[in-house]
C-alpha positions in Angstrom: -21.8 -54.5 -38.5 -19.7 -52.8 -35.9 -20.9 -49.3 -36.6 -23.2 -47.4 -34.3 -26.2 -47.8 -36.7 -27.8 -50.1 -34.1 -27.8 -47.3 -31.6 -30.2 -45.4 -33.8 -32.5 -48.3 -34.7 -34.6 -48.4 -31.6 -37.5 -50.9 -31.2 -40.9 -49.2 -31.4 -42.0 -51.6 -28.6 -39.6 -49.9 -26.1 -41.5 -47.0 -24.4 -39.8 -43.6 -23.8 -39.4 -43.1 -20.1 -37.2 -40.7 -18.1 -36.2 -43.7 -15.9 -35.5 -45.6 -19.2 -33.9 -48.7 -17.8 -35.6 -51.7 -19.4 -36.2 -53.5 -16.1 -37.7 -50.4 -14.5 -40.5 -50.1 -17.0 -41.0 -53.9 -16.9 -41.7 -53.4 -13.3 -44.1 -50.6 -14.1 -46.0 -53.1 -16.3 -45.7 -55.9 -13.8 -45.2 -54.3 -10.4 -45.6 -57.7 -8.5 -42.3 -58.9 -10.0 -40.2 -56.3 -8.2 -39.2 -57.4 -4.7 -36.2 -55.2 -3.9 -36.3 -51.4 -3.5 -33.2 -49.3 -2.6 -32.9 -45.6 -1.9 -29.6 -43.8 -1.3 -30.2 -40.5 0.5 -29.3 -38.3 3.6 -25.6 -37.6 3.0 -23.8 -36.8 6.2 -20.3 -35.4 6.8 -17.8 -37.0 9.2 -14.7 -35.2 10.3 -12.0 -37.1 12.2 -8.4 -36.3 13.0 -7.3 -38.4 10.0 -9.8 -37.7 7.3 -13.1 -36.1 6.3 -15.6 -38.2 4.5 -19.3 -38.5 3.6 -21.6 -41.3 4.4 -25.0 -42.0 2.8 -28.0 -43.8 4.1 -28.9 -46.9 2.2 -32.6 -47.8 2.8 -33.8 -51.2 1.5 -37.3 -52.6 1.4 -37.7 -56.2 0.2 -40.1 -59.1 0.3 -37.4 -61.8 -0.5 -37.4 -64.8 1.7 -33.6 -64.9 2.1 -33.7 -61.6 4.0 -34.3 -61.7 7.7 -36.3 -58.4 7.7 -38.4 -56.5 5.2 -36.5 -53.2 5.9 -32.9 -52.2 6.4 -31.3 -48.8 7.1 -27.5 -48.7 7.0 -24.9 -46.0 6.4 -22.2 -46.5 3.7 -19.3 -44.4 2.6 -17.8 -44.3 -0.9 -15.1 -46.9 -0.2 -17.8 -49.4 0.8 -19.4 -49.0 -2.7 -15.9 -49.6 -4.2 -15.6 -52.8 -2.1 -18.9 -54.0 -3.4 -18.0 -53.3 -7.0 -14.7 -55.2 -6.7 -16.4 -58.2 -5.1 -19.0 -58.3 -7.9 -16.2 -58.2 -10.5 -14.4 -61.1 -8.6 -17.5 -63.2 -8.4 -18.7 -62.4 -12.0 -15.7 -61.5 -14.2 -17.6 -61.7 -17.4 -20.8 -59.8 -16.3 -21.1 -56.1 -16.9 -20.9 -54.5 -13.5 -22.5 -50.9 -13.4 -20.0 -48.1 -13.1 -19.4 -46.0 -10.0 -18.6 -42.3 -10.1 -14.9 -41.6 -9.8 -13.3 -41.1 -6.4 -12.1 -37.6 -7.4 -13.9 -34.6 -8.9 -15.5 -35.3 -12.2 -15.1 -32.8 -15.1 -17.4 -29.9 -14.7 -18.0 -30.5 -11.0 -17.0 -28.1 -8.3 -15.4 -28.6 -4.8 -15.4 -32.2 -3.5 -17.6 -31.5 -0.4 -19.9 -28.9 -2.0 -23.6 -29.6 -2.0 -23.6 -29.9 -5.8 -20.9 -32.5 -5.8 -22.4 -34.5 -3.0 -25.8 -34.6 -4.6 -24.3 -35.6 -8.0 -22.5 -38.5 -6.3 -25.6 -39.5 -4.3 -27.6 -39.8 -7.5 -24.9 -41.9 -9.1 -24.6 -44.2 -6.1 -28.4 -44.6 -6.0 -28.4 -45.6 -9.7 -25.5 -48.0 -9.1 -27.3 -50.0 -6.4 -30.6 -50.0 -8.3 -29.0 -51.3 -11.5 -27.5 -54.1 -9.5 -30.9 -54.8 -7.9 -32.5 -54.9 -11.4 -29.8 -57.3 -12.7 -31.0 -60.9 -12.9 -27.8 -62.4 -11.5 -26.0 -59.6 -9.6 -29.1 -59.0 -7.5 -28.7 -62.4 -5.7 -25.0 -61.9 -5.0 -24.2 -62.6 -1.3 -21.9 -59.6 -0.9 -24.6 -57.4 -2.3 -27.0 -58.7 0.4 -24.4 -58.1 3.1 -23.8 -54.6 1.8 -27.5 -53.8 2.1 -28.1 -55.3 5.5 -24.9 -55.4 7.6 -24.2 -52.8 10.2 -20.9 -50.9 9.9 -18.9 -53.1 12.2 -20.3 -56.3 10.6 -19.3 -55.0 7.2 -15.8 -54.2 8.4 -15.5 -57.7 9.8 -16.7 -59.2 6.5 -14.2 -57.2 4.5 -11.3 -58.6 6.7 -12.1 -62.2 5.7 -9.4 -62.0 3.0 -8.9 -60.7 -0.5 -11.0 -62.0 -3.4 -9.8 -64.0 -6.4 -9.0 -61.0 -8.6 -7.2 -59.2 -5.7 -4.9 -62.3 -5.2 -4.2 -62.5 -8.9 -3.5 -58.8 -9.0 -1.7 -57.1 -11.8 -0.4 -60.4 -13.3 -3.8 -61.4 -14.5 -4.5 -58.0 -16.0 -1.2 -58.1 -17.7 -1.9 -61.5 -19.1 -5.4 -60.4 -20.2 -3.9 -57.4 -22.0 -1.4 -59.5 -23.8 -3.9 -62.2 -24.8 -6.4 -59.7 -26.2 -6.1 -59.6 -30.0 -3.9 -62.7 -30.1 -6.2 -65.3 -28.5 -6.8 -68.4 -30.6 -10.3 -69.7 -31.4 -12.0 -66.6 -30.2 -15.7 -66.7 -31.4 -16.4 -64.1 -34.1 -19.1 -62.5 -32.0 -16.6 -61.4 -29.4 -14.4 -59.8 -32.0 -17.5 -58.0 -33.2 -18.2 -56.9 -29.6 -14.7 -55.5 -29.3 -14.9 -53.6 -32.5 -18.3 -52.3 -31.6 -17.0 -51.0 -28.2 -14.0 -49.3 -29.7 -16.3 -47.4 -32.1 -18.8 -46.7 -29.3 -16.1 -45.4 -27.0 -14.9 -43.0 -29.7 -18.4 -41.7 -30.4 -19.5 -41.3 -26.8 -16.3 -39.5 -25.9 -16.9 -37.0 -28.8 -20.5 -36.5 -27.7 -19.3 -35.9 -24.1 -16.8 -33.2 -25.3 -19.5 -31.5 -27.4 -22.0 -31.6 -24.6 -19.5 -30.0 -22.2 -18.6 -27.3 -24.8 -22.3 -26.6 -25.3 -22.9 -26.3 -21.6 -19.9 -24.0 -21.2 -21.1 -21.7 -24.1 -24.6 -21.7 -22.6 -23.2 -20.6 -19.2 -21.2 -17.8 -20.9 -24.4 -16.7 -22.7 -26.4 -16.9 -19.5 -23.8 -14.7 -17.6 -23.9 -12.1 -20.3 -27.7 -12.0 -20.3 -27.7 -11.4 -16.6 -25.7 -8.2 -17.2 -27.7 -7.2 -20.3 -31.1 -6.9 -18.7 -30.3 -4.5 -15.9 -28.5 -2.2 -18.4 -31.9 -1.6 -20.1 -33.5 -0.8 -16.8 -30.9 1.8 -16.0 -31.2 3.2 -19.5 -35.0 3.6 -19.0 -34.3 6.1 -16.2 -32.7 8.6 -18.6 -35.0 8.1 -21.6 -38.5 9.1 -20.5 -40.1 8.8 -24.0 -39.0 5.1 -24.4 -38.8 4.2 -20.8 -41.7 1.7 -21.0 -40.2 0.0 -24.1 -36.8 -0.3 -22.4 -38.3 -1.8 -19.3 -40.2 -4.2 -21.5 -37.0 -5.3 -23.2 -35.4 -5.8 -19.7 -38.3 -7.9 -18.6 -38.1 -10.1 -21.7 -34.3 -10.6 -21.2 -35.0 -11.6 -17.6 -37.6 -14.2 -18.6 -35.2 -15.6 -21.3 -32.4 -15.6 -18.7 -34.5 -17.8 -16.4 -35.5 -20.1 -19.2 -31.8 -20.4 -20.1 -30.9 -21.3 -16.5 -33.6 -24.0 -16.5 -32.2 -25.4 -19.8 -28.7 -25.5 -18.3 -30.0 -27.4 -15.3 -31.5 -29.9 -17.7 -28.2 -30.4 -19.4 -26.2 -30.8 -16.2 -28.7 -33.1 -14.5 -29.8 -35.3 -17.4 -27.5 -35.2 -20.5 -24.0 -34.8 -19.0 -24.3 -37.6 -16.3 -25.7 -40.1 -18.8 -22.9 -39.5 -21.3 -20.3 -39.7 -18.6 -21.8 -42.9 -17.3 -21.6 -44.6 -20.7 -17.9 -43.5 -21.0 -17.4 -45.5 -17.8 -19.4 -48.3 -19.2 -17.3 -48.4 -22.3 -14.2 -48.8 -20.1 -15.9 -51.6 -18.1 -17.0 -53.5 -21.2 -13.5 -53.4 -22.6 -12.2 -54.9 -19.3 -14.9 -57.6 -19.4 -13.9 -58.6 -22.9 -10.2 -58.7 -21.8 -11.2 -61.0 -18.9 -13.1 -63.3 -21.3 -10.1 -63.5 -23.5 -7.9 -64.3 -20.6 -10.1 -67.3 -19.8 -10.0 -68.4 -23.4 -6.2 -67.9 -23.4 -5.9 -70.2 -20.4 -7.8 -72.9 -22.2 -5.7 -72.5 -25.4 -2.5 -72.8 -23.5 -3.6 -76.0 -21.9 -4.6 -77.4 -25.3 -1.2 -76.5 -26.7 0.5 -78.1 -23.8 -1.4 -81.3 -24.2 -0.5 -81.5 -27.9 3.2 -81.2 -27.0 3.2 -83.8 -24.2 3.0 -87.5 -24.4 2.6 -88.1 -20.7 0.1 -86.9 -18.1 -2.6 -86.8 -20.8 -5.4 -87.9 -18.5 -4.6 -85.0 -16.0 -4.4 -82.5 -18.8 -7.6 -83.8 -20.4 -9.5 -83.3 -17.1 -8.1 -79.7 -16.7 -9.1 -78.9 -20.3 -12.6 -80.2 -19.7 -13.0 -77.9 -16.7 -11.6 -75.0 -18.7 -13.9 -75.7 -21.5 -16.9 -75.5 -19.1 -15.4 -72.3 -17.7 -15.1 -70.7 -21.1 -18.6 -71.7 -22.1 -20.0 -70.3 -18.9 -18.1 -67.1 -19.4 -19.2 -66.8 -23.0 -22.9 -67.4 -22.1 -22.8 -64.9 -19.2 -21.3 -62.2 -21.4 -23.6 -62.8 -24.3 -26.7 -62.5 -22.1 -25.4 -59.4 -20.4 -24.3 -57.9 -23.7 -27.8 -58.1 -25.2 -29.3 -56.7 -22.0 -26.7 -53.9 -21.8 -27.2 -52.9 -25.4 -30.9 -52.7 -25.1 -30.6 -50.6 -21.9 -28.0 -48.3 -23.5 -30.2 -47.7 -26.6 -33.2 -47.0 -24.5 -31.2 -44.6 -22.2 -29.7 -42.7 -25.2 -33.1 -42.4 -26.9 -34.7 -41.2 -23.7 -31.9 -38.7 -23.0 -31.7 -37.1 -26.4 -35.5 -37.0 -26.8 -35.6 -35.2 -23.4 -32.9 -32.8 -24.5 -34.8 -32.1 -27.8 -38.1 -31.5 -26.0 -36.4 -29.2 -23.5 -34.8 -27.2 -26.3 -38.1 -27.0 -28.2 -39.9 -25.7 -25.0 -37.0 -23.3 -24.4 -37.2 -21.7 -27.8 -41.0 -21.6 -27.8 -41.0 -19.9 -24.4 -38.4 -17.3 -25.5 -40.3 -16.7 -28.8 -43.6 -16.2 -27.0 -42.0 -13.7 -24.6 -40.7 -11.5 -27.4 -43.8 -11.9 -29.6 -45.9 -10.7 -26.6 -43.6 -7.7 -26.2 -43.8 -6.8 -29.9 -47.6 -7.1 -29.9 -47.8 -4.7 -26.9 -45.5 -2.2 -28.8 -47.7 -2.5 -31.9 -50.8 -1.7 -29.9 -49.1 1.3 -28.3 -48.1 2.7 -31.7 -51.6 2.4 -33.0 -53.0 4.2 -30.0 -50.5 7.0 -30.5 -51.3 7.2 -34.2 -55.1 7.4 -33.5 -54.6 10.1 -31.0 -52.6 12.2 -33.4 -55.2 11.8 -36.2 -58.0 13.2 -34.0 -58.8 17.0 -34.3 
């Protein structure tokens, strides 16, 4: 079933947690299993004659034996994170590498070097590294270790050692992968189902993202109007002595609701919008992983066809085919394991995110309702006092 029904069928054994990643709450249950802690913080601006850029401190604590020290503090810029991601993709073409935030301004964000943009990016980079650290295979990648431990000059030297496999193959492989997808022979049915699932998932998550941004925009417009609406009642009270207290009370209620609305907007921008955007990027990454798997399958199929059409060099072709069969099996197993892990994490993230939004909405409306009910109750008491005083002789 390639529908999104599975997204809604969450296992009751999975706890609801703001952190939500499956490995994170596994570590909470078994803290002794976690041996790598990474924090991205302390953004710092650098201005040169050529460019302006931001570096972030990457602070690592570990108890792993392959590390020479238990703590590392290095500074990394965005292009260093891009390098790490490309190296992981080269080393593990059929694993699901976590997404990075785009190089340029994301939708809904403000200026590139504003505090808001820098903080949004810092959070995304922090999540990127911790998702790699929590991955059972990526966490032991040598380039990941170098990224966490090498000083800036050492990292630059390491980068100059030469392009990786995917860089050397360049656009040619991507073109072959694109042409193979959909026409590859002997593709296992489960990978066709994965592809169909991701196409549906991509459509749905993009629609949700558009709706969330529209909701946030309408909420901001409502907030801006409320900010003007409250002071008007305060000014009005100055010219209406008989109802001055009531008008001031209305202004106070509007002000409280305005603050509650601002808090709800912050929840949307900090929790809902980034998660939806991250999974839009994940959908693109997964489609790329499936294309790379198909390219490996296509390479095997072409060799099998070549062997069938040749009467000579059969021994050489048979050896190549054996190696390619092992490569395809390894790629399939890696993707299947990562697919199950990614799906479980995605479902948990979605459940946690939408539960959090629902709880915030419920709290928001309860707070606003209580504010207005309290005001109405005070007005009722005042009316009763006035009626009693009028009835007395």
